[in-house]
PQR file of N, CA, C, O and H, with PARSE charges and radii, in Angstrom:
ATOM      1  N   MET A   1       0.816  -1.153   0.030 -0.4000 1.5000
ATOM      2  CA  MET A   1      -0.027  -0.015  -0.025 -0.0000 2.0000
ATOM      3  C   MET A   1       0.910   1.243  -0.007  0.5500 1.7000
ATOM      4  O   MET A   1       1.696   1.427   0.923 -0.5500 1.4000
ATOM      5  N   ASN A   2       0.796   2.109  -1.077 -0.4000 1.5000
ATOM      6  CA  ASN A   2       1.546   3.201  -1.080 -0.0000 2.0000
ATOM      7  C   ASN A   2       0.931   4.381  -0.164  0.5500 1.7000
ATOM      8  O   ASN A   2      -0.094   4.193   0.491 -0.5500 1.4000
ATOM      9  H   ASN A   2       0.157   1.960  -1.832  0.4000 1.0000
ATOM     10  N   ILE A   3       1.574   5.519  -0.163 -0.4000 1.5000
ATOM     11  CA  ILE A   3       1.275   6.674   0.644 -0.0000 2.0000
ATOM     12  C   ILE A   3      -0.189   7.215   0.243  0.5500 1.7000
ATOM     13  O   ILE A   3      -1.050   7.555   1.054 -0.5500 1.4000
ATOM     14  H   ILE A   3       2.407   5.672  -0.695  0.4000 1.0000
ATOM     15  N   ASP A   4      -0.300   7.231  -1.067 -0.4000 1.5000
ATOM     16  CA  ASP A   4      -1.624   7.788  -1.659 -0.0000 2.0000
ATOM     17  C   ASP A   4      -2.779   6.870  -1.143  0.5500 1.7000
ATOM     18  O   ASP A   4      -3.797   7.367  -0.661 -0.5500 1.4000
ATOM     19  H   ASP A   4       0.400   6.955  -1.726  0.4000 1.0000
ATOM     20  N   GLU A   5      -2.620   5.675  -1.243 -0.4000 1.5000
ATOM     21  CA  GLU A   5      -3.719   4.660  -0.824 -0.0000 2.0000
ATOM     22  C   GLU A   5      -3.960   4.827   0.668  0.5500 1.7000
ATOM     23  O   GLU A   5      -5.094   4.839   1.146 -0.5500 1.4000
ATOM     24  H   GLU A   5      -1.793   5.272  -1.635  0.4000 1.0000
ATOM     25  N   ARG A   6      -2.953   4.944   1.318 -0.4000 1.5000
ATOM     26  CA  ARG A   6      -3.047   5.155   2.805 -0.0000 2.0000
ATOM     27  C   ARG A   6      -3.772   6.417   3.227  0.5500 1.7000
ATOM     28  O   ARG A   6      -4.588   6.420   4.149 -0.5500 1.4000
ATOM     29  H   ARG A   6      -2.031   4.935   0.930  0.4000 1.0000
ATOM     30  N   LEU A   7      -3.443   7.505   2.512 -0.4000 1.5000
ATOM     31  CA  LEU A   7      -4.129   8.725   2.656 -0.0000 2.0000
ATOM     32  C   LEU A   7      -5.636   8.689   2.265  0.5500 1.7000
ATOM     33  O   LEU A   7      -6.497   9.268   2.929 -0.5500 1.4000
ATOM     34  H   LEU A   7      -2.780   7.503   1.763  0.4000 1.0000
ATOM     35  N   GLU A   8      -5.875   8.019   1.220 -0.4000 1.5000
ATOM     36  CA  GLU A   8      -7.243   7.791   0.724 -0.0000 2.0000
ATOM     37  C   GLU A   8      -8.077   7.044   1.853  0.5500 1.7000
ATOM     38  O   GLU A   8      -9.181   7.442   2.228 -0.5500 1.4000
ATOM     39  H   GLU A   8      -5.177   7.549   0.681  0.4000 1.0000
ATOM     40  N   ALA A   9      -7.457   5.958   2.339 -0.4000 1.5000
ATOM     41  CA  ALA A   9      -8.126   5.140   3.392 -0.0000 2.0000
ATOM     42  C   ALA A   9      -8.259   5.947   4.645  0.5500 1.7000
ATOM     43  O   ALA A   9      -9.283   5.768   5.305 -0.5500 1.4000
ATOM     44  H   ALA A   9      -6.561   5.634   2.035  0.4000 1.0000
ATOM     45  N   LEU A  10      -7.342   6.838   5.082 -0.4000 1.5000
ATOM     46  CA  LEU A  10      -7.512   7.587   6.241 -0.0000 2.0000
ATOM     47  C   LEU A  10      -8.577   8.663   6.043  0.5500 1.7000
ATOM     48  O   LEU A  10      -9.301   8.983   6.986 -0.5500 1.4000
ATOM     49  H   LEU A  10      -6.511   6.983   4.546  0.4000 1.0000
ATOM     50  N   THR A  11      -8.690   9.229   4.838 -0.4000 1.5000
ATOM     51  CA  THR A  11      -9.725  10.147   4.524 -0.0000 2.0000
ATOM     52  C   THR A  11     -11.051   9.491   4.714  0.5500 1.7000
ATOM     53  O   THR A  11     -11.922  10.039   5.389 -0.5500 1.4000
ATOM     54  H   THR A  11      -8.103   8.969   4.072  0.4000 1.0000
ATOM     55  N   MET A  12     -11.240   8.285   4.116 -0.4000 1.5000
ATOM     56  CA  MET A  12     -12.490   7.628   4.226 -0.0000 2.0000
ATOM     57  C   MET A  12     -12.841   7.283   5.579  0.5500 1.7000
ATOM     58  O   MET A  12     -14.000   7.386   5.981 -0.5500 1.4000
ATOM     59  H   MET A  12     -10.533   7.840   3.568  0.4000 1.0000
ATOM     60  N   ASN A  13     -11.809   6.844   6.360 -0.4000 1.5000
ATOM     61  CA  ASN A  13     -12.172   6.575   7.802 -0.0000 2.0000
ATOM     62  C   ASN A  13     -12.537   7.841   8.541  0.5500 1.7000
ATOM     63  O   ASN A  13     -13.444   7.778   9.371 -0.5500 1.4000
ATOM     64  H   ASN A  13     -10.868   6.760   6.034  0.4000 1.0000
ATOM     65  N   LEU A  14     -11.966   8.892   8.338 -0.4000 1.5000
ATOM     66  CA  LEU A  14     -12.288  10.222   8.968 -0.0000 2.0000
ATOM     67  C   LEU A  14     -13.671  10.604   8.538  0.5500 1.7000
ATOM     68  O   LEU A  14     -14.479  11.050   9.352 -0.5500 1.4000
ATOM     69  H   LEU A  14     -11.229   8.943   7.665  0.4000 1.0000
ATOM     70  N   GLU A  15     -13.958  10.436   7.260 -0.4000 1.5000
ATOM     71  CA  GLU A  15     -15.473  10.842   6.921 -0.0000 2.0000
ATOM     72  C   GLU A  15     -16.465   9.986   7.543  0.5500 1.7000
ATOM     73  O   GLU A  15     -17.520  10.467   7.958 -0.5500 1.4000
ATOM     74  H   GLU A  15     -13.302  10.073   6.598  0.4000 1.0000
ATOM     75  N   LEU A  16     -16.183   8.668   7.643 -0.4000 1.5000
ATOM     76  CA  LEU A  16     -17.071   7.807   8.374 -0.0000 2.0000
ATOM     77  C   LEU A  16     -17.205   8.154   9.748  0.5500 1.7000
ATOM     78  O   LEU A  16     -18.313   8.196  10.283 -0.5500 1.4000
ATOM     79  H   LEU A  16     -15.326   8.278   7.307  0.4000 1.0000
ATOM     80  N   ALA A  17     -16.076   8.424  10.394 -0.4000 1.5000
ATOM     81  CA  ALA A  17     -16.109   8.803  11.863 -0.0000 2.0000
ATOM     82  C   ALA A  17     -16.909  10.101  11.855  0.5500 1.7000
ATOM     83  O   ALA A  17     -17.751  10.205  12.747 -0.5500 1.4000
ATOM     84  H   ALA A  17     -15.176   8.390   9.960  0.4000 1.0000
ATOM     85  N   HIS A  18     -16.792  11.022  11.062 -0.4000 1.5000
ATOM     86  CA  HIS A  18     -17.504  12.264  11.117 -0.0000 2.0000
ATOM     87  C   HIS A  18     -19.083  11.974  11.002  0.5500 1.7000
ATOM     88  O   HIS A  18     -19.884  12.482  11.787 -0.5500 1.4000
ATOM     89  H   HIS A  18     -16.108  10.937  10.337  0.4000 1.0000
ATOM     90  N   ARG A  19     -19.402  11.250  10.123 -0.4000 1.5000
ATOM     91  CA  ARG A  19     -20.845  10.805  10.013 -0.0000 2.0000
ATOM     92  C   ARG A  19     -21.351  10.183  11.277  0.5500 1.7000
ATOM     93  O   ARG A  19     -22.437  10.502  11.759 -0.5500 1.4000
ATOM     94  H   ARG A  19     -18.752  10.837   9.485  0.4000 1.0000
ATOM     95  N   ASP A  20     -20.534   9.269  11.824 -0.4000 1.5000
ATOM     96  CA  ASP A  20     -20.971   8.578  13.091 -0.0000 2.0000
ATOM     97  C   ASP A  20     -21.084   9.510  14.187  0.5500 1.7000
ATOM     98  O   ASP A  20     -21.976   9.346  15.019 -0.5500 1.4000
ATOM     99  H   ASP A  20     -19.651   9.009  11.432  0.4000 1.0000
ATOM    100  N   ILE A  21     -20.210  10.544  14.281 -0.4000 1.5000
ATOM    101  CA  ILE A  21     -20.281  11.579  15.440 -0.0000 2.0000
ATOM    102  C   ILE A  21     -21.606  12.364  15.170  0.5500 1.7000
ATOM    103  O   ILE A  21     -22.387  12.622  16.085 -0.5500 1.4000
ATOM    104  H   ILE A  21     -19.485  10.677  13.605  0.4000 1.0000
ATOM    105  N   GLN A  22     -21.815  12.720  13.918 -0.4000 1.5000
ATOM    106  CA  GLN A  22     -23.045  13.587  13.600 -0.0000 2.0000
ATOM    107  C   GLN A  22     -24.232  12.779  13.952  0.5500 1.7000
ATOM    108  O   GLN A  22     -25.143  13.333  14.568 -0.5500 1.4000
ATOM    109  H   GLN A  22     -21.180  12.510  13.175  0.4000 1.0000
ATOM    110  N   ASP A  23     -24.323  11.553  13.636 -0.4000 1.5000
ATOM    111  CA  ASP A  23     -25.484  10.635  14.077 -0.0000 2.0000
ATOM    112  C   ASP A  23     -25.554  10.617  15.590  0.5500 1.7000
ATOM    113  O   ASP A  23     -26.664  10.777  16.098 -0.5500 1.4000
ATOM    114  H   ASP A  23     -23.583  11.103  13.136  0.4000 1.0000
ATOM    115  N   LEU A  24     -24.522  10.444  16.351 -0.4000 1.5000
ATOM    116  CA  LEU A  24     -24.547  10.389  17.736 -0.0000 2.0000
ATOM    117  C   LEU A  24     -25.059  11.673  18.384  0.5500 1.7000
ATOM    118  O   LEU A  24     -25.727  11.644  19.417 -0.5500 1.4000
ATOM    119  H   LEU A  24     -23.620  10.314  15.938  0.4000 1.0000
ATOM    120  N   LEU A  25     -24.725  12.814  17.745 -0.4000 1.5000
ATOM    121  CA  LEU A  25     -25.062  14.121  18.213 -0.0000 2.0000
ATOM    122  C   LEU A  25     -26.618  14.279  17.969  0.5500 1.7000
ATOM    123  O   LEU A  25     -27.329  14.832  18.808 -0.5500 1.4000
ATOM    124  H   LEU A  25     -24.183  12.838  16.905  0.4000 1.0000
ATOM    125  N   THR A  26     -27.103  13.781  16.809 -0.4000 1.5000
ATOM    126  CA  THR A  26     -28.514  13.878  16.561 -0.0000 2.0000
ATOM    127  C   THR A  26     -29.305  13.060  17.527  0.5500 1.7000
ATOM    128  O   THR A  26     -30.350  13.500  18.007 -0.5500 1.4000
ATOM    129  H   THR A  26     -26.526  13.331  16.128  0.4000 1.0000
ATOM    130  N   MET A  27     -28.797  11.791  17.846 -0.4000 1.5000
ATOM    131  CA  MET A  27     -29.552  11.003  18.706 -0.0000 2.0000
ATOM    132  C   MET A  27     -29.481  11.567  20.196  0.5500 1.7000
ATOM    133  O   MET A  27     -30.441  11.443  20.956 -0.5500 1.4000
ATOM    134  H   MET A  27     -27.948  11.433  17.456  0.4000 1.0000
ATOM    135  N   SER A  28     -28.387  12.145  20.544 -0.4000 1.5000
ATOM    136  CA  SER A  28     -28.196  12.757  21.800 -0.0000 2.0000
ATOM    137  C   SER A  28     -29.198  13.879  21.953  0.5500 1.7000
ATOM    138  O   SER A  28     -29.861  13.933  22.989 -0.5500 1.4000
ATOM    139  H   SER A  28     -27.607  12.245  19.927  0.4000 1.0000
ATOM    140  N   ARG A  29     -29.360  14.791  20.983 -0.4000 1.5000
ATOM    141  CA  ARG A  29     -30.409  15.810  21.016 -0.0000 2.0000
ATOM    142  C   ARG A  29     -31.737  15.214  21.165  0.5500 1.7000
ATOM    143  O   ARG A  29     -32.521  15.714  21.971 -0.5500 1.4000
ATOM    144  H   ARG A  29     -28.822  14.746  20.141  0.4000 1.0000
ATOM    145  N   GLN A  30     -32.060  14.212  20.480 -0.4000 1.5000
ATOM    146  CA  GLN A  30     -33.346  13.576  20.571 -0.0000 2.0000
ATOM    147  C   GLN A  30     -33.621  13.012  21.937  0.5500 1.7000
ATOM    148  O   GLN A  30     -34.733  13.134  22.451 -0.5500 1.4000
ATOM    149  H   GLN A  30     -31.422  13.806  19.825  0.4000 1.0000
ATOM    150  N   HIS A  31     -32.668  12.424  22.507 -0.4000 1.5000
ATOM    151  CA  HIS A  31     -32.834  11.832  23.904 -0.0000 2.0000
ATOM    152  C   HIS A  31     -32.845  12.955  24.873  0.5500 1.7000
ATOM    153  O   HIS A  31     -33.497  12.815  25.907 -0.5500 1.4000
ATOM    154  H   HIS A  31     -31.764  12.325  22.090  0.4000 1.0000
ATOM    155  N   GLY A  32     -32.213  14.025  24.656 -0.4000 1.5000
ATOM    156  CA  GLY A  32     -32.330  15.177  25.549 -0.0000 2.0000
ATOM    157  C   GLY A  32     -33.676  15.743  25.479  0.5500 1.7000
ATOM    158  O   GLY A  32     -34.222  16.084  26.529 -0.5500 1.4000
ATOM    159  H   GLY A  32     -31.684  14.139  23.816  0.4000 1.0000
ATOM    160  N   ASP A  33     -34.320  15.893  24.267 -0.4000 1.5000
ATOM    161  CA  ASP A  33     -35.653  16.356  24.120 -0.0000 2.0000
ATOM    162  C   ASP A  33     -36.634  15.479  24.807  0.5500 1.7000
ATOM    163  O   ASP A  33     -37.589  15.921  25.445 -0.5500 1.4000
ATOM    164  H   ASP A  33     -33.877  15.616  23.414  0.4000 1.0000
ATOM    165  N   ASN A  34     -36.361  14.213  24.652 -0.4000 1.5000
ATOM    166  CA  ASN A  34     -37.316  13.174  25.317 -0.0000 2.0000
ATOM    167  C   ASN A  34     -37.155  13.197  26.896  0.5500 1.7000
ATOM    168  O   ASN A  34     -38.148  13.048  27.608 -0.5500 1.4000
ATOM    169  H   ASN A  34     -35.585  13.854  24.134  0.4000 1.0000
ATOM    170  N   ILE A  35     -35.949  13.378  27.408 -0.4000 1.5000
ATOM    171  CA  ILE A  35     -35.797  13.585  28.863 -0.0000 2.0000
ATOM    172  C   ILE A  35     -36.487  14.846  29.296  0.5500 1.7000
ATOM    173  O   ILE A  35     -37.105  14.878  30.360 -0.5500 1.4000
ATOM    174  H   ILE A  35     -35.142  13.499  26.829  0.4000 1.0000
ATOM    175  N   GLU A  36     -36.395  15.929  28.469 -0.4000 1.5000
ATOM    176  CA  GLU A  36     -37.003  17.211  28.862 -0.0000 2.0000
ATOM    177  C   GLU A  36     -38.548  16.965  29.028  0.5500 1.7000
ATOM    178  O   GLU A  36     -39.168  17.317  30.031 -0.5500 1.4000
ATOM    179  H   GLU A  36     -35.893  15.903  27.605  0.4000 1.0000
ATOM    180  N   LYS A  37     -39.085  16.355  27.997 -0.4000 1.5000
ATOM    181  CA  LYS A  37     -40.650  15.983  27.940 -0.0000 2.0000
ATOM    182  C   LYS A  37     -40.943  15.137  29.220  0.5500 1.7000
ATOM    183  O   LYS A  37     -41.915  15.386  29.933 -0.5500 1.4000
ATOM    184  H   LYS A  37     -38.581  16.069  27.182  0.4000 1.0000
ATOM    185  N   LEU A  38     -40.067  14.131  29.481 -0.4000 1.5000
ATOM    186  CA  LEU A  38     -40.504  13.323  30.640 -0.0000 2.0000
ATOM    187  C   LEU A  38     -40.423  14.045  31.946  0.5500 1.7000
ATOM    188  O   LEU A  38     -41.204  13.755  32.852 -0.5500 1.4000
ATOM    189  H   LEU A  38     -39.277  13.929  28.902  0.4000 1.0000
ATOM    190  N   MET A  39     -39.466  15.019  32.091 -0.4000 1.5000
ATOM    191  CA  MET A  39     -39.379  15.805  33.282 -0.0000 2.0000
ATOM    192  C   MET A  39     -40.638  16.707  33.518  0.5500 1.7000
ATOM    193  O   MET A  39     -41.133  16.850  34.637 -0.5500 1.4000
ATOM    194  H   MET A  39     -38.832  15.254  31.355  0.4000 1.0000
ATOM    195  N   LYS A  40     -41.116  17.298  32.401 -0.4000 1.5000
ATOM    196  CA  LYS A  40     -42.191  18.277  32.421 -0.0000 2.0000
ATOM    197  C   LYS A  40     -43.453  17.297  32.812  0.5500 1.7000
ATOM    198  O   LYS A  40     -44.252  17.641  33.683 -0.5500 1.4000
ATOM    199  H   LYS A  40     -40.714  17.182  31.492  0.4000 1.0000
ATOM    200  N   ARG A  41     -43.571  16.110  32.137 -0.4000 1.5000
ATOM    201  CA  ARG A  41     -44.684  15.285  32.560 -0.0000 2.0000
ATOM    202  C   ARG A  41     -44.632  14.791  34.036  0.5500 1.7000
ATOM    203  O   ARG A  41     -45.623  14.624  34.748 -0.5500 1.4000
ATOM    204  H   ARG A  41     -42.922  15.831  31.429  0.4000 1.0000
ATOM    205  N   SER A  42     -43.434  14.596  34.367 -0.4000 1.5000
ATOM    206  CA  SER A  42     -43.285  14.149  35.810 -0.0000 2.0000
ATOM    207  C   SER A  42     -43.743  15.266  36.782  0.5500 1.7000
ATOM    208  O   SER A  42     -44.437  15.019  37.768 -0.5500 1.4000
ATOM    209  H   SER A  42     -42.629  14.731  33.789  0.4000 1.0000
ATOM    210  N   GLU A  43     -43.320  16.500  36.454 -0.4000 1.5000
ATOM    211  CA  GLU A  43     -43.784  17.697  37.171 -0.0000 2.0000
ATOM    212  C   GLU A  43     -45.306  17.798  37.331  0.5500 1.7000
ATOM    213  O   GLU A  43     -45.896  18.034  38.385 -0.5500 1.4000
ATOM    214  H   GLU A  43     -42.755  16.700  35.653  0.4000 1.0000
ATOM    215  N   GLN A  44     -45.891  17.567  36.036 -0.4000 1.5000
ATOM    216  CA  GLN A  44     -47.341  17.846  35.986 -0.0000 2.0000
ATOM    217  C   GLN A  44     -47.997  16.628  36.859  0.5500 1.7000
ATOM    218  O   GLN A  44     -48.936  16.863  37.619 -0.5500 1.4000
ATOM    219  H   GLN A  44     -45.411  17.375  35.179  0.4000 1.0000
ATOM    220  N   ASP A  45     -47.468  15.348  36.712 -0.4000 1.5000
ATOM    221  CA  ASP A  45     -48.040  14.339  37.514 -0.0000 2.0000
ATOM    222  C   ASP A  45     -47.905  14.573  39.074  0.5500 1.7000
ATOM    223  O   ASP A  45     -48.794  14.250  39.863 -0.5500 1.4000
ATOM    224  H   ASP A  45     -46.705  15.157  36.094  0.4000 1.0000
ATOM    225  N   GLY A  46     -46.754  15.142  39.433 -0.4000 1.5000
ATOM    226  CA  GLY A  46     -46.499  15.618  40.854 -0.0000 2.0000
ATOM    227  C   GLY A  46     -47.540  16.587  41.221  0.5500 1.7000
ATOM    228  O   GLY A  46     -48.125  16.407  42.288 -0.5500 1.4000
ATOM    229  H   GLY A  46     -46.032  15.403  38.792  0.4000 1.0000
ATOM    230  N   GLU A  47     -47.865  17.639  40.446 -0.4000 1.5000
ATOM    231  CA  GLU A  47     -48.917  18.520  40.773 -0.0000 2.0000
ATOM    232  C   GLU A  47     -50.308  17.859  40.886  0.5500 1.7000
ATOM    233  O   GLU A  47     -51.112  18.187  41.759 -0.5500 1.4000
ATOM    234  H   GLU A  47     -47.390  17.785  39.578  0.4000 1.0000
ATOM    235  N   HIS A  48     -50.561  16.868  39.915 -0.4000 1.5000
ATOM    236  CA  HIS A  48     -51.836  16.316  40.103 -0.0000 2.0000
ATOM    237  C   HIS A  48     -51.969  15.507  41.260  0.5500 1.7000
ATOM    238  O   HIS A  48     -52.999  15.530  41.932 -0.5500 1.4000
ATOM    239  H   HIS A  48     -49.909  16.601  39.205  0.4000 1.0000
ATOM    240  N   ILE A  49     -50.964  14.770  41.545 -0.4000 1.5000
ATOM    241  CA  ILE A  49     -50.925  13.985  42.869 -0.0000 2.0000
ATOM    242  C   ILE A  49     -51.061  14.888  44.087  0.5500 1.7000
ATOM    243  O   ILE A  49     -51.855  14.574  44.974 -0.5500 1.4000
ATOM    244  H   ILE A  49     -50.126  14.752  40.998  0.4000 1.0000
ATOM    245  N   HIS A  50     -50.377  15.916  44.166 -0.4000 1.5000
ATOM    246  CA  HIS A  50     -50.566  16.836  45.236 -0.0000 2.0000
ATOM    247  C   HIS A  50     -52.031  17.307  45.359  0.5500 1.7000
ATOM    248  O   HIS A  50     -52.570  17.368  46.464 -0.5500 1.4000
ATOM    249  H   HIS A  50     -49.733  16.171  43.445  0.4000 1.0000
ATOM    250  N   GLY A  51     -52.687  17.649  44.190 -0.4000 1.5000
ATOM    251  CA  GLY A  51     -54.095  17.881  44.227 -0.0000 2.0000
ATOM    252  C   GLY A  51     -54.980  16.861  44.810  0.5500 1.7000
ATOM    253  O   GLY A  51     -55.911  17.107  45.576 -0.5500 1.4000
ATOM    254  H   GLY A  51     -52.249  17.600  43.293  0.4000 1.0000
ATOM    255  N   LEU A  52     -54.607  15.648  44.376 -0.4000 1.5000
ATOM    256  CA  LEU A  52     -55.434  14.538  44.857 -0.0000 2.0000
ATOM    257  C   LEU A  52     -55.282  14.369  46.352  0.5500 1.7000
ATOM    258  O   LEU A  52     -56.244  14.125  47.080 -0.5500 1.4000
ATOM    259  H   LEU A  52     -53.850  15.448  43.754  0.4000 1.0000
ATOM    260  N   VAL A  53     -54.032  14.506  46.788 -0.4000 1.5000
ATOM    261  CA  VAL A  53     -53.813  14.456  48.264 -0.0000 2.0000
ATOM    262  C   VAL A  53     -54.561  15.475  49.090  0.5500 1.7000
ATOM    263  O   VAL A  53     -55.026  15.170  50.188 -0.5500 1.4000
ATOM    264  H   VAL A  53     -53.250  14.704  46.196  0.4000 1.0000
ATOM    265  N   ARG A  54     -54.679  16.667  48.577 -0.4000 1.5000
ATOM    266  CA  ARG A  54     -55.363  17.736  49.190 -0.0000 2.0000
ATOM    267  C   ARG A  54     -56.797  17.338  49.240  0.5500 1.7000
ATOM    268  O   ARG A  54     -57.443  17.549  50.266 -0.5500 1.4000
ATOM    269  H   ARG A  54     -54.301  16.915  47.685  0.4000 1.0000
ATOM    270  N   ILE A  55     -57.338  16.773  48.194 -0.4000 1.5000
ATOM    271  CA  ILE A  55     -58.753  16.452  48.069 -0.0000 2.0000
ATOM    272  C   ILE A  55     -59.029  15.401  49.182  0.5500 1.7000
ATOM    273  O   ILE A  55     -59.985  15.513  49.949 -0.5500 1.4000
ATOM    274  H   ILE A  55     -56.814  16.601  47.360  0.4000 1.0000
ATOM    275  N   ALA A  56     -58.116  14.345  49.228 -0.4000 1.5000
ATOM    276  CA  ALA A  56     -58.209  13.384  50.239 -0.0000 2.0000
ATOM    277  C   ALA A  56     -58.205  13.894  51.721  0.5500 1.7000
ATOM    278  O   ALA A  56     -58.897  13.376  52.598 -0.5500 1.4000
ATOM    279  H   ALA A  56     -57.339  14.254  48.605  0.4000 1.0000
ATOM    280  N   GLU A  57     -57.415  14.890  51.910 -0.4000 1.5000
ATOM    281  CA  GLU A  57     -57.313  15.462  53.190 -0.0000 2.0000
ATOM    282  C   GLU A  57     -58.608  16.217  53.542  0.5500 1.7000
ATOM    283  O   GLU A  57     -59.075  16.107  54.676 -0.5500 1.4000
ATOM    284  H   GLU A  57     -56.853  15.311  51.198  0.4000 1.0000
ATOM    285  N   VAL A  58     -59.179  16.954  52.639 -0.4000 1.5000
ATOM    286  CA  VAL A  58     -60.513  17.678  52.833 -0.0000 2.0000
ATOM    287  C   VAL A  58     -61.501  16.681  53.173  0.5500 1.7000
ATOM    288  O   VAL A  58     -62.248  16.867  54.133 -0.5500 1.4000
ATOM    289  H   VAL A  58     -58.799  17.043  51.719  0.4000 1.0000
ATOM    290  N   HIS A  59     -61.578  15.473  52.354 -0.4000 1.5000
ATOM    291  CA  HIS A  59     -62.598  14.458  52.655 -0.0000 2.0000
ATOM    292  C   HIS A  59     -62.454  13.858  54.040  0.5500 1.7000
ATOM    293  O   HIS A  59     -63.451  13.655  54.733 -0.5500 1.4000
ATOM    294  H   HIS A  59     -60.971  15.321  51.573  0.4000 1.0000
ATOM    295  N   GLU A  60     -61.192  13.560  54.467 -0.4000 1.5000
ATOM    296  CA  GLU A  60     -60.887  13.028  55.703 -0.0000 2.0000
ATOM    297  C   GLU A  60     -61.340  13.975  56.789  0.5500 1.7000
ATOM    298  O   GLU A  60     -61.876  13.527  57.802 -0.5500 1.4000
ATOM    299  H   GLU A  60     -60.381  13.725  53.905  0.4000 1.0000
ATOM    300  N   GLN A  61     -61.151  15.235  56.618 -0.4000 1.5000
ATOM    301  CA  GLN A  61     -61.574  16.270  57.591 -0.0000 2.0000
ATOM    302  C   GLN A  61     -63.093  16.336  57.694  0.5500 1.7000
ATOM    303  O   GLN A  61     -63.613  16.541  58.791 -0.5500 1.4000
ATOM    304  H   GLN A  61     -60.716  15.600  55.795  0.4000 1.0000
ATOM    305  N   ARG A  62     -63.832  16.168  56.580 -0.4000 1.5000
ATOM    306  CA  ARG A  62     -65.194  16.115  56.610 -0.0000 2.0000
ATOM    307  C   ARG A  62     -65.761  15.000  57.341  0.5500 1.7000
ATOM    308  O   ARG A  62     -66.636  15.150  58.194 -0.5500 1.4000
ATOM    309  H   ARG A  62     -63.410  16.001  55.689  0.4000 1.0000
ATOM    310  N   LEU A  63     -65.236  13.813  56.990 -0.4000 1.5000
ATOM    311  CA  LEU A  63     -65.656  12.588  57.655 -0.0000 2.0000
ATOM    312  C   LEU A  63     -65.311  12.598  59.157  0.5500 1.7000
ATOM    313  O   LEU A  63     -66.091  12.094  59.965 -0.5500 1.4000
ATOM    314  H   LEU A  63     -64.525  13.692  56.297  0.4000 1.0000
ATOM    315  N   SER A  64     -64.192  13.146  59.525 -0.4000 1.5000
ATOM    316  CA  SER A  64     -63.871  13.289  60.983 -0.0000 2.0000
ATOM    317  C   SER A  64     -64.888  14.203  61.565  0.5500 1.7000
ATOM    318  O   SER A  64     -65.393  13.903  62.647 -0.5500 1.4000
ATOM    319  H   SER A  64     -63.558  13.555  58.868  0.4000 1.0000
ATOM    320  N   SER A  65     -65.235  15.295  60.944 -0.4000 1.5000
ATOM    321  CA  SER A  65     -66.178  16.201  61.488 -0.0000 2.0000
ATOM    322  C   SER A  65     -67.564  15.553  61.649  0.5500 1.7000
ATOM    323  O   SER A  65     -68.229  15.784  62.658 -0.5500 1.4000
ATOM    324  H   SER A  65     -64.825  15.539  60.065  0.4000 1.0000
ATOM    325  N   LEU A  66     -68.035  14.697  60.615 -0.4000 1.5000
ATOM    326  CA  LEU A  66     -69.371  14.119  60.732 -0.0000 2.0000
ATOM    327  C   LEU A  66     -69.182  13.052  61.828  0.5500 1.7000
ATOM    328  O   LEU A  66     -70.108  12.906  62.625 -0.5500 1.4000
ATOM    329  H   LEU A  66     -67.495  14.509  59.795  0.4000 1.0000
ATOM    330  N   GLU A  67     -68.140  12.334  61.941 -0.4000 1.5000
ATOM    331  CA  GLU A  67     -68.053  11.285  63.105 -0.0000 2.0000
ATOM    332  C   GLU A  67     -68.130  12.004  64.497  0.5500 1.7000
ATOM    333  O   GLU A  67     -68.728  11.499  65.447 -0.5500 1.4000
ATOM    334  H   GLU A  67     -67.388  12.453  61.293  0.4000 1.0000
ATOM    335  N   ASP A  68     -67.528  13.138  64.556 -0.4000 1.5000
ATOM    336  CA  ASP A  68     -67.568  13.919  65.851 -0.0000 2.0000
ATOM    337  C   ASP A  68     -69.011  14.408  66.187  0.5500 1.7000
ATOM    338  O   ASP A  68     -69.387  14.558  67.350 -0.5500 1.4000
ATOM    339  H   ASP A  68     -67.042  13.548  63.785  0.4000 1.0000
ATOM    340  N   GLN A  69     -69.759  14.636  65.150 -0.4000 1.5000
ATOM    341  CA  GLN A  69     -71.030  15.107  65.375 -0.0000 2.0000
ATOM    342  C   GLN A  69     -71.978  13.990  65.769  0.5500 1.7000
ATOM    343  O   GLN A  69     -73.002  14.255  66.399 -0.5500 1.4000
ATOM    344  H   GLN A  69     -69.453  14.514  64.206  0.4000 1.0000
ATOM    345  N   ALA A  70     -71.665  12.727  65.412 -0.4000 1.5000
ATOM    346  CA  ALA A  70     -72.527  11.584  65.722 -0.0000 2.0000
ATOM    347  C   ALA A  70     -72.382  11.097  66.966  0.5500 1.7000
ATOM    348  O   ALA A  70     -73.057  10.136  67.335 -0.5500 1.4000
ATOM    349  H   ALA A  70     -70.834  12.512  64.900  0.4000 1.0000
TER
END
């Protein structure tokens, strides 16, 4: 293998590596977007759960009040 063939092979390898890196960056951005969406949904779920806990507390207070009256 002469120097020109080696340079051509090296160039091809670098081009392939560049494409692979670009693909990884694209996938990384997509994963980052998905993680961000999951975090937002988790926050919303937490807010909903907090609301349900508050409703349960109010109902428990009402039941306790009714039991105290009986």
